[in-house]
C-alpha positions as CSV (number, residue, x, y, z in Angstrom):
1,M,-3.7,-100.9,-7.6
2,N,-0.1,-101.3,-6.4
3,L,0.9,-98.3,-4.4
4,C,4.2,-96.9,-3.3
5,I,4.3,-94.3,-0.5
6,V,7.6,-92.4,-0.2
7,G,7.7,-90.5,3.1
8,C,5.8,-91.3,6.3
9,G,5.6,-87.8,7.8
10,G,2.4,-85.7,8.1
11,I,1.2,-86.3,4.6
12,G,2.3,-89.9,4.5
13,C,0.4,-90.8,7.6
14,E,-2.7,-89.3,6.1
15,V,-2.2,-91.3,2.9
16,A,-1.9,-94.5,4.9
17,K,-5.1,-93.7,6.7
18,L,-6.9,-93.3,3.3
19,V,-5.6,-96.6,2.2
20,V,-7.0,-98.6,5.1
21,Q,-10.4,-96.9,4.7
22,A,-10.7,-98.5,1.3
23,P,-8.3,-101.6,1.3
24,A,-10.2,-103.3,-1.5
25,R,-8.8,-100.8,-4.0
26,Y,-5.2,-101.9,-3.3
27,A,-3.3,-105.1,-4.0
28,S,0.1,-104.2,-2.4
29,V,1.6,-101.1,-0.7
30,A,5.3,-100.2,-0.3
31,V,6.4,-97.7,2.3
32,I,9.8,-95.9,2.3
33,D,11.1,-93.6,4.9
34,M,14.6,-93.2,6.5
35,D,13.6,-91.5,9.7
36,S,12.8,-92.8,13.2
37,I,9.9,-91.5,15.3
38,E,10.5,-88.6,17.6
39,L,8.3,-87.5,20.5
40,S,7.7,-84.2,18.6
41,N,6.2,-86.2,15.7
42,I,3.2,-87.5,17.6
43,N,1.1,-84.4,17.7
44,R,0.6,-84.3,13.9
45,Q,1.6,-87.7,12.7
46,F,-1.2,-89.6,14.3
47,L,-0.2,-93.1,13.4
48,Y,2.5,-93.0,16.0
49,S,2.3,-93.1,19.9
50,R,4.8,-92.6,22.7
51,D,5.5,-96.3,22.7
52,D,6.7,-96.0,19.1
53,V,9.4,-93.3,19.8
54,G,12.7,-94.6,18.5
55,R,11.2,-97.0,16.0
56,E,11.5,-96.6,12.3
57,K,8.6,-94.7,10.7
58,A,8.4,-97.0,7.7
59,H,8.0,-100.2,9.8
60,V,5.4,-98.7,12.2
61,T,3.4,-97.4,9.2
62,A,3.6,-100.9,7.7
63,D,2.4,-102.5,10.9
64,Y,-0.5,-100.1,10.9
65,L,-1.5,-101.0,7.4
66,R,-1.2,-104.8,8.1
67,A,-3.4,-104.4,11.3
68,K,-6.1,-102.3,9.7
69,A,-6.1,-104.1,6.3
70,P,-4.9,-107.7,6.6
71,S,-5.6,-108.3,2.9
72,L,-2.8,-106.0,1.8
73,R,0.7,-107.1,0.9
74,V,2.9,-104.5,2.6
75,N,6.6,-104.0,2.3
76,S,8.5,-101.4,4.3
77,Y,12.0,-99.9,3.7
78,S,13.6,-97.8,6.4
79,E,16.3,-96.3,4.3
80,T,16.9,-93.4,2.0
81,V,15.1,-93.6,-1.3
82,I,18.1,-92.1,-3.1
83,N,19.7,-95.5,-3.8
84,P,19.7,-96.5,-7.5
85,K,20.8,-100.1,-6.8
86,R,17.8,-100.5,-4.3
87,F,15.2,-98.2,-5.7
88,G,15.8,-97.9,-9.4
89,P,13.4,-97.9,-12.4
90,S,12.9,-101.7,-11.9
91,F,11.7,-101.2,-8.4
92,F,9.2,-98.4,-9.2
93,S,7.9,-100.4,-12.2
94,Q,6.4,-102.8,-9.8
95,Y,3.9,-100.1,-8.6
96,D,1.1,-98.5,-10.6
97,V,1.2,-95.3,-8.5
98,T,4.0,-93.7,-6.5
99,V,2.9,-90.9,-4.1
100,T,5.8,-88.7,-2.8
101,C,5.1,-87.2,0.6
102,L,8.5,-85.6,1.1
103,D,9.7,-82.4,2.6
104,T,13.0,-81.9,0.6
105,F,13.5,-81.6,-3.1
106,A,16.5,-83.9,-3.8
107,P,14.6,-87.2,-3.1
108,R,11.5,-85.8,-4.9
109,Q,13.6,-85.1,-8.0
110,Y,15.1,-88.6,-7.7
111,V,11.8,-90.4,-7.5
112,G,10.5,-88.2,-10.3
113,E,13.4,-89.4,-12.5
114,M,12.9,-93.0,-11.6
115,C,9.2,-93.0,-12.2
116,W,9.8,-91.3,-15.6
117,F,12.2,-94.1,-16.6
118,A,9.9,-96.8,-15.3
119,N,6.9,-95.2,-17.1
120,R,4.7,-95.2,-14.0
121,L,2.3,-92.6,-12.5
122,L,3.9,-90.2,-10.0
123,V,1.7,-88.0,-7.7
124,D,3.7,-85.4,-5.8
125,A,2.2,-83.9,-2.7
126,G,3.7,-81.2,-0.5
127,T,2.7,-78.5,2.0
128,S,4.0,-75.2,3.2
129,G,2.1,-73.8,6.2
130,L,-1.5,-73.2,5.2
131,S,-0.7,-73.9,1.5
132,G,-0.1,-77.1,-0.4
133,S,0.1,-78.6,-3.9
134,V,-0.6,-81.8,-5.6
135,T,0.6,-82.6,-9.1
136,G,0.1,-85.8,-11.2
137,Y,2.7,-86.9,-13.7
138,P,1.1,-89.7,-15.8
139,P,3.0,-92.3,-17.9
140,A,3.2,-92.1,-21.6
141,L,0.2,-94.4,-22.0
142,Y,-2.0,-91.6,-20.6
143,W,-1.4,-89.2,-23.4
144,L,-3.0,-89.5,-26.9
145,S,-0.9,-88.8,-30.0
146,E,-2.5,-85.4,-30.5
147,D,-1.6,-84.3,-27.0
148,P,1.5,-82.1,-26.7
149,T,4.5,-83.4,-24.7
150,V,4.1,-82.3,-21.1
151,E,6.5,-81.7,-18.3
152,C,8.1,-84.3,-16.0
153,Y,8.9,-83.5,-12.4
154,N,12.5,-82.4,-13.2
155,C,11.6,-80.1,-16.1
156,Y,11.4,-76.8,-14.1
157,N,12.8,-75.4,-10.9
158,R,10.5,-76.0,-8.0
159,D,9.5,-73.6,-5.2
160,T,12.3,-73.6,-2.7
161,R,10.4,-72.2,0.2
162,I,11.7,-74.0,3.4
163,D,9.4,-76.4,5.2
164,I,11.6,-78.5,7.6
165,P,10.5,-81.4,9.6
166,I,11.0,-81.1,13.4
167,C,13.0,-84.4,13.6
168,T,15.6,-83.0,11.2
169,M,15.8,-79.7,12.9
170,K,16.1,-81.3,16.3
171,N,18.5,-84.2,15.8
172,K,20.2,-84.0,12.5
173,P,20.6,-80.4,11.4
174,T,22.9,-80.0,8.5
175,R,22.2,-76.5,7.1
176,P,21.8,-73.0,8.7
177,E,18.0,-73.0,8.0
178,H,17.6,-76.1,10.2
179,C,19.2,-74.3,13.1
180,V,17.3,-71.1,12.5
181,S,14.0,-72.9,12.3
182,Y,14.7,-74.8,15.5
183,S,15.8,-71.6,17.3
184,I,12.4,-70.1,16.6
185,L,10.8,-73.1,18.3
186,L,13.2,-72.7,21.2
187,V,12.2,-69.1,21.7
188,Q,8.5,-70.0,21.7
189,R,9.2,-72.7,24.2
190,M,11.5,-70.5,26.3
191,Y,8.6,-68.1,26.9
192,D,5.9,-70.8,26.9
193,V,3.8,-69.0,24.3
194,D,2.9,-72.0,22.1
195,P,0.3,-74.3,23.8
196,F,1.0,-76.9,21.1
197,S,4.8,-76.8,21.4
198,E,6.6,-79.9,20.3
199,L,9.5,-79.3,22.6
200,T,7.9,-80.6,25.7
201,E,11.1,-81.7,27.3
202,Y,12.3,-78.1,27.7
203,T,11.1,-76.2,30.8
204,P,10.1,-72.6,30.1
205,I,11.7,-69.7,31.9
206,D,10.0,-67.7,34.7
207,C,9.9,-64.1,33.4
208,S,9.0,-62.6,36.8
209,G,11.4,-61.6,39.6
210,S,14.7,-59.8,39.5
211,I,17.3,-59.6,36.7
212,D,19.6,-61.9,38.6
213,K,16.8,-64.5,38.9
214,L,15.9,-64.1,35.2
215,L,19.6,-64.6,34.2
216,S,19.7,-67.8,36.3
217,E,16.6,-69.1,34.5
218,L,18.2,-68.3,31.1
219,A,21.5,-70.0,32.1
220,R,19.4,-73.1,33.1
221,F,17.6,-73.1,29.8
222,L,20.8,-72.7,27.8
223,Y,22.6,-75.4,29.7
224,Y,19.9,-77.9,29.0
225,S,19.6,-76.8,25.3
226,F,23.2,-76.9,24.5
227,K,24.7,-79.5,26.9
228,T,22.2,-81.9,28.5
229,H,20.0,-82.3,25.5
230,L,22.9,-82.9,23.2
231,L,24.9,-85.5,25.2
232,D,23.2,-88.5,23.7
233,N,23.0,-87.1,20.2
234,P,25.7,-88.7,17.9
235,S,25.3,-85.8,15.4
236,A,26.3,-83.2,18.0
237,F,29.8,-81.8,17.3
238,A,30.3,-79.7,20.4
239,V,28.5,-78.8,23.7
240,L,28.5,-75.7,25.9
241,D,29.8,-76.1,29.5
242,M,28.2,-74.2,32.4
243,E,31.6,-72.3,32.7
244,D,31.1,-70.9,29.2
245,I,27.5,-69.9,30.0
246,N,28.3,-68.3,33.3
247,K,31.2,-66.4,31.8
248,A,28.8,-64.8,29.2
249,R,26.2,-64.2,32.0
250,Q,28.8,-62.3,34.1
251,A,29.9,-60.2,31.1
252,V,26.5,-58.8,30.5
253,T,25.3,-58.4,34.1
254,H,26.6,-54.8,34.3
255,L,24.7,-53.9,31.1
256,L,21.5,-55.2,32.6
257,A,22.0,-53.7,36.0
258,A,20.7,-50.4,34.7
259,S,17.3,-51.9,34.2
260,E,16.8,-52.0,38.0
261,H,16.6,-48.9,40.2
262,E,19.1,-48.3,42.8
263,D,16.6,-49.1,45.6
264,G,16.2,-52.6,44.1
265,A,12.8,-52.0,42.5
266,I,12.3,-53.8,39.2
267,Q,12.0,-51.8,36.0
268,P,9.7,-54.1,34.0
269,C,10.4,-52.9,30.5
270,I,13.9,-52.7,29.0
271,K,14.4,-50.5,26.0
272,Q,16.6,-51.5,23.2
273,T,18.6,-48.4,23.4
274,S,19.7,-49.1,27.0
275,L,21.7,-52.1,25.8
276,S,24.9,-52.0,23.8
277,V,26.2,-55.0,21.9
278,S,29.7,-55.8,20.6
279,Y,28.7,-56.5,16.9
280,T,26.5,-55.2,14.2
281,L,23.8,-57.0,12.2
282,H,26.1,-57.2,9.2
283,E,29.1,-58.8,11.0
284,H,29.7,-62.5,11.6
285,M,28.8,-63.4,15.3
286,S,31.2,-65.5,17.2
287,V,30.0,-68.1,19.8
288,E,31.1,-65.8,22.7
289,Q,29.1,-62.9,21.2
290,A,26.1,-65.2,20.5
291,L,26.0,-66.2,24.2
292,K,26.1,-62.6,25.4
293,E,23.5,-61.6,22.9
294,V,21.2,-64.4,23.9
295,F,21.3,-63.2,27.5
296,I,20.8,-59.5,26.6
297,S,18.0,-60.1,24.0
298,A,16.2,-62.8,26.0
299,T,16.2,-60.6,29.1
300,A,14.9,-57.6,27.2
301,L,12.2,-59.7,25.5
302,A,11.2,-61.2,28.9
303,R,10.7,-57.8,30.4
304,S,8.6,-56.6,27.5
305,I,6.4,-59.7,27.8
306,A,6.2,-59.4,31.6
307,C,4.9,-55.8,31.4
308,K,2.6,-56.7,28.5
309,A,4.3,-54.3,26.3
310,Y,4.8,-57.0,23.7
311,T,2.9,-60.2,23.0
312,L,5.1,-63.0,21.5
313,T,3.3,-65.5,19.2
314,T,5.7,-66.4,16.4
315,Y,8.8,-65.0,14.7
316,D,8.5,-61.2,14.2
317,R,11.2,-59.6,12.1
318,D,10.1,-56.2,13.3
319,N,11.1,-56.9,17.0
320,P,14.9,-56.3,17.3
321,H,15.2,-58.3,20.5
322,L,13.5,-61.3,18.9
323,V,15.6,-61.0,15.8
324,A,18.8,-60.9,17.8
325,L,17.8,-63.7,20.1
326,V,17.0,-66.0,17.2
327,A,20.2,-65.1,15.5
328,G,22.2,-65.8,18.7
329,L,20.6,-69.2,19.3
330,S,21.1,-70.1,15.6
331,V,24.8,-69.5,15.9
332,L,24.9,-71.6,19.0
333,R,23.1,-74.5,17.3
334,M,25.4,-74.3,14.2
335,H,28.4,-74.4,16.5
336,S,26.9,-77.5,18.4
337,F,26.5,-79.4,15.1
338,G,29.7,-78.3,13.4
339,I,27.8,-76.3,10.7
340,T,30.1,-73.6,9.3
341,T,28.6,-70.5,7.8
342,T,29.5,-66.9,7.0
343,L,25.9,-65.7,7.5
344,T,25.5,-62.5,9.4
345,P,22.7,-61.9,12.0
346,F,20.9,-59.8,9.4
347,E,21.0,-62.8,6.9
348,L,20.0,-65.2,9.6
349,S,17.0,-63.0,10.3
350,T,16.1,-62.9,6.7
351,L,16.3,-66.7,6.5
352,A,14.1,-67.0,9.5
353,G,11.4,-65.0,7.8
354,S,11.2,-67.5,5.0
355,I,10.6,-70.6,7.1
356,V,7.0,-71.8,7.3
357,P,5.7,-74.5,9.8
358,A,3.7,-77.5,8.8
359,V,0.0,-77.4,9.6
360,T,-1.9,-80.7,10.3
361,F,-5.1,-80.0,8.5
362,T,-3.2,-78.9,5.4
363,N,-1.5,-82.3,5.4
364,A,-4.9,-84.0,5.5
365,A,-6.4,-81.9,2.7
366,V,-3.4,-82.4,0.5
367,A,-3.3,-86.2,1.1
368,A,-6.9,-86.6,0.2
369,L,-6.4,-84.5,-2.9
370,A,-3.4,-86.6,-3.9
371,M,-5.2,-89.9,-3.6
372,K,-8.3,-88.7,-5.4
373,L,-6.0,-87.5,-8.3
374,A,-4.1,-90.8,-8.3
375,H,-7.3,-92.9,-8.6
376,M,-8.7,-90.7,-11.4
377,I,-5.6,-91.0,-13.5
378,F,-5.3,-94.7,-12.7
379,F,-8.9,-95.3,-13.7
380,S,-8.4,-93.5,-17.0
381,L,-5.3,-95.7,-17.7
382,I,-7.0,-99.1,-17.0
383,T,-10.1,-98.1,-18.9
384,K,-7.9,-96.6,-21.7
385,Q,-10.1,-93.5,-21.6
386,H,-8.2,-90.2,-21.8
387,R,-9.9,-87.9,-19.3
388,T,-9.5,-84.4,-20.7
389,A,-11.5,-83.1,-17.7
390,I,-8.8,-84.1,-15.2
391,S,-6.7,-81.2,-14.0
392,L,-3.2,-82.6,-13.1
393,Q,-2.1,-79.6,-10.9
394,H,-3.9,-78.5,-7.8
395,F,-2.9,-75.7,-5.4
396,I,-4.3,-75.0,-2.0
397,K,-3.6,-71.4,-1.3
398,N,-5.1,-71.2,2.2
399,S,-6.4,-74.4,3.8
400,R,-8.4,-72.4,6.4
401,R,-10.3,-70.7,3.5
402,T,-10.1,-73.8,1.3
403,L,-9.1,-71.8,-1.7
404,L,-8.4,-74.5,-4.4
405,I,-6.9,-73.6,-7.8
406,N,-6.6,-76.2,-10.6
407,D,-4.2,-76.0,-13.5
408,D,-2.7,-78.2,-16.3
409,L,0.9,-79.3,-16.7
410,R,3.2,-77.1,-18.7
411,P,4.9,-78.2,-22.0
412,S,8.1,-80.1,-21.4
413,N,11.3,-78.2,-21.1
414,P,13.5,-78.9,-24.1
415,A,16.6,-78.5,-21.9
416,C,15.4,-81.0,-19.3
417,V,18.1,-83.5,-18.4
418,I,15.6,-86.3,-18.0
419,C,12.7,-86.2,-20.5
420,S,14.4,-84.3,-23.3
421,V,17.3,-86.8,-23.6
422,P,16.6,-90.0,-25.7
423,Y,16.0,-93.0,-23.5
424,Y,16.7,-96.5,-24.4
425,I,16.7,-100.0,-22.9
426,L,19.6,-102.3,-23.5
427,K,18.8,-106.0,-22.7
428,V,21.8,-108.2,-22.7
429,K,22.3,-112.0,-22.4
430,D,24.7,-111.8,-19.5
431,V,24.8,-112.2,-15.8
432,P,25.3,-109.2,-13.5
433,P,27.5,-107.4,-12.9
434,L,28.0,-106.4,-16.5
435,S,31.3,-104.9,-17.6
436,V,31.6,-101.4,-19.1
437,D,33.5,-102.8,-22.0
438,A,30.5,-105.0,-23.0
439,V,28.2,-102.0,-22.9
440,I,30.5,-99.9,-25.0
441,E,30.8,-102.7,-27.5
442,Y,27.0,-103.0,-27.9
443,L,26.3,-99.3,-28.1
444,T,29.1,-98.7,-30.6
445,K,27.6,-101.4,-32.9
446,E,24.2,-99.9,-32.5
447,F,25.0,-96.3,-33.1
448,S,28.2,-96.5,-35.1
449,S,29.5,-93.8,-32.9
450,T,32.3,-93.1,-30.5
451,I,31.4,-93.3,-26.8
452,S,33.2,-90.5,-25.0
453,A,31.9,-90.8,-21.4
454,I,29.6,-93.0,-19.3
455,Y,28.1,-91.9,-16.0
456,G,26.3,-94.1,-13.5
457,N,24.7,-92.6,-10.4
458,G,26.4,-89.3,-11.1
459,V,29.9,-91.0,-11.1
460,L,32.2,-91.2,-14.1
461,L,32.5,-94.9,-15.0
462,Y,34.3,-94.6,-18.3
463,E,36.0,-91.9,-20.3
464,D,37.6,-92.1,-23.8
465,D,41.1,-93.3,-23.0
466,T,42.7,-91.0,-25.6
467,P,44.6,-88.5,-23.4
468,S,43.3,-85.0,-23.8
469,G,46.9,-83.7,-24.4
470,W,47.4,-85.6,-27.7
471,T,47.9,-83.6,-30.9
472,D,47.0,-84.3,-34.4
473,D,50.5,-85.7,-35.2
474,S,50.1,-88.2,-32.4
475,S,52.8,-86.6,-30.3
476,T,51.9,-87.0,-26.6
477,P,52.6,-85.1,-23.4
478,G,55.0,-86.3,-20.8
479,T,52.2,-87.8,-18.6
480,N,50.8,-90.0,-21.3
481,D,51.5,-93.3,-19.6
482,E,50.1,-92.2,-16.3
483,T,46.9,-90.7,-17.9
484,E,46.3,-93.8,-20.0
485,H,46.8,-96.0,-17.0
486,V,44.3,-94.1,-14.8
487,Q,41.6,-94.1,-17.5
488,N,42.1,-97.8,-18.4
489,T,41.8,-98.6,-14.7
490,L,38.7,-96.5,-14.4
491,Q,37.2,-98.5,-17.4
492,S,38.2,-101.9,-16.2
493,A,37.1,-101.5,-12.6
494,S,33.7,-100.2,-13.5
495,Q,30.8,-102.7,-13.6
496,I,27.1,-102.2,-14.4
497,Y,24.5,-103.7,-12.2
498,D,21.1,-104.9,-13.4
499,G,18.6,-102.1,-13.9
500,E,21.2,-99.3,-13.7
501,V,20.5,-96.2,-15.7
502,L,23.5,-94.9,-17.5
503,K,24.0,-91.3,-18.8
504,I,26.1,-91.6,-22.0
505,K,27.9,-89.0,-24.0
506,Y,28.8,-89.9,-27.5
507,S,29.7,-88.3,-30.9
508,S,29.0,-89.2,-34.5
509,H,30.6,-88.1,-37.8
510,T,28.0,-85.3,-38.2
511,Q,27.3,-84.3,-34.6
512,K,29.3,-83.9,-31.5
513,Q,28.4,-84.2,-27.8
514,L,25.1,-86.1,-28.1
515,S,23.5,-87.6,-25.0
516,M,21.3,-90.5,-24.2
517,N,20.1,-92.4,-21.2
518,V,20.3,-96.2,-21.3
519,M,18.9,-98.6,-18.7
520,V,20.7,-101.9,-18.8
521,R,18.8,-105.1,-18.1
522,T,20.1,-108.6,-18.1
523,D,17.9,-111.3,-19.7
524,N,19.3,-114.8,-20.0
525,T,16.4,-115.9,-22.2
526,L,17.6,-113.8,-25.1
527,E,18.6,-115.7,-28.2
528,V,20.9,-112.9,-29.3
529,A,23.7,-111.2,-27.4
530,Y,21.7,-108.0,-26.9
531,L,18.4,-106.3,-27.7
532,F,18.3,-102.5,-28.0
533,T,14.9,-100.8,-27.8
534,A,13.4,-97.4,-27.1
535,G,12.5,-96.8,-23.5
536,R,9.0,-96.0,-22.1
537,A,7.4,-98.2,-24.7
C-alpha cells in the first residue's frame, strides 16, 4: 500500500506509530504538515521531544518512519496542503490511501476534492474531546453497478464544533475562537489548576496574601502574557506595556479596597455584587476596559478559590467572574494579534462554551479505527470483492466508555459542487504551460458549445469577451474598448499547468449555464492533438 498522511498532530502521530508496527504492509508513505513543533505539543504528540522544538513536524515524522522502518520510501512536505500546483489530483493518484488527520475543515475539503478527482480512497479522521469520527470514501472501483451513488466528502455540511490545536492558538491566532480558547488555558494556568497544563512557561499567581500582593501577581502574569511572551512572535501585532497594566491596576484598586477590613484583615471571599464594572455583557469591550475587568474578575476568582468557596477545573459559564475574566483576556489576545471583532463579552462567553479540548486517548482510538478501515477497504479493492459488511462511517461518542456507532454513507447530494458536476480529463499533445486559448478550442470542438467562463483554483481565468452591456442591435456602451481590453488581457495572460482542474461554465443551444470539471494533462506521446475522456474511469 502507498499511504499519504495529511496532518502530523495528535492523530497523525498515532497513524505513524501504527505504520511502523507493520511496515511490510506499506511500500511508500508521504507526510504533509505545515506546522512546526511547539513545546506544548509534546505531551500528546509522542513522536516529538524537547530537542525537536522548532523543527517541522512533517520532517520529524518522516525521520521517525525512516528510523523505525528502513524499508519504507518516505517523502515529507512541510507546507500547506492547499496548493493545487503541488498537491493536485496527479499527486494524490500516486497513493492508494490518503488519511486526513486535520483539525480544520478547509484543508479536509480540499483533500476530499482532490482524492475524488484522483479516484483514490480517502479516510477522514477527526476528534472533538472524548468523541471522534472516522469515515471512508472509497473510489469508484469499490462500488458495484447496483449500488447507489454515495456521498463524497464535500456533499454535506460538516460538524463545525471547534477543536483548535494549541500551536495555532498560541502562536498564530487568526480568529476570535483561537483567542477565546487560549484564554481558557491561560486562566487554568494562572490559578495552577491543571496538572497537565501545556503552558509550562507561565508562572501561576499566588492567591494568598493581601489584595495589593494579589494585584502585583496579576500584573506580573499579564506583563509576561502580553509583552514578554509576544516579543519574539512575528505574528504579534501589538504588546502591552507595564505602564498600561499599572494604569488599569490603579484604576481598580479603590474598587477592591472594600474587600479588606479597615484594620487590614483580609476578607477572603469577594462577592460579585461588591464590584461595579464600566460595561455590560452586551457591549463591545475596549482594551482599557478589558484590562480593568481582568484585574477585577481575576481577584474575585482568586479569593473564591482561596477560601474554597469555588473549585476551578475548566470553563464554567455559570461563574460570572470566570466568564468576565475569559472575555477580558480574549479581548487582549485579539488586540495583540490584530484581530478585529464586534463580539460582545456575552458572545465571547457563548463561543467559549462551544470549544472542546483534544484528548490523547481519543486520538489513539480514532487513528486505530482509521487504519483498520483503510486496510479493509483497500483489501476489498485489490481482491475485487465488494465487502457489503464494511461500515464506512464510525462514531466514537465517548472514548472513556468506548461507545462505538457504525453507519453507512448517505446518498450523494445532487447539488454537490464536486461529485454532481460532470468530470472529464483532457489530454493534450502540448508542453506546459498550456494556454487558455488552446483549452477553449478543444472544448468548443468537443461540445459544440460556447465557453462562458473558466476558473482555476477559484480564480477567473477566462470570461466570454463579449461585453455584458451589448444589446441585440450590436450597439455598445461607452466603455466597450476598456472592457474588451481587460477581458482579452485576462484570457491571454492565463496559462494552464499540467494536472490543473478547471471549473468550466458553458452553454448550448438547448441549455444555459451548464458546468463541468476538466483536468488538463499533457501527453507528448499522443498521435492526435487532444484526447477527451470521462474522468474517474
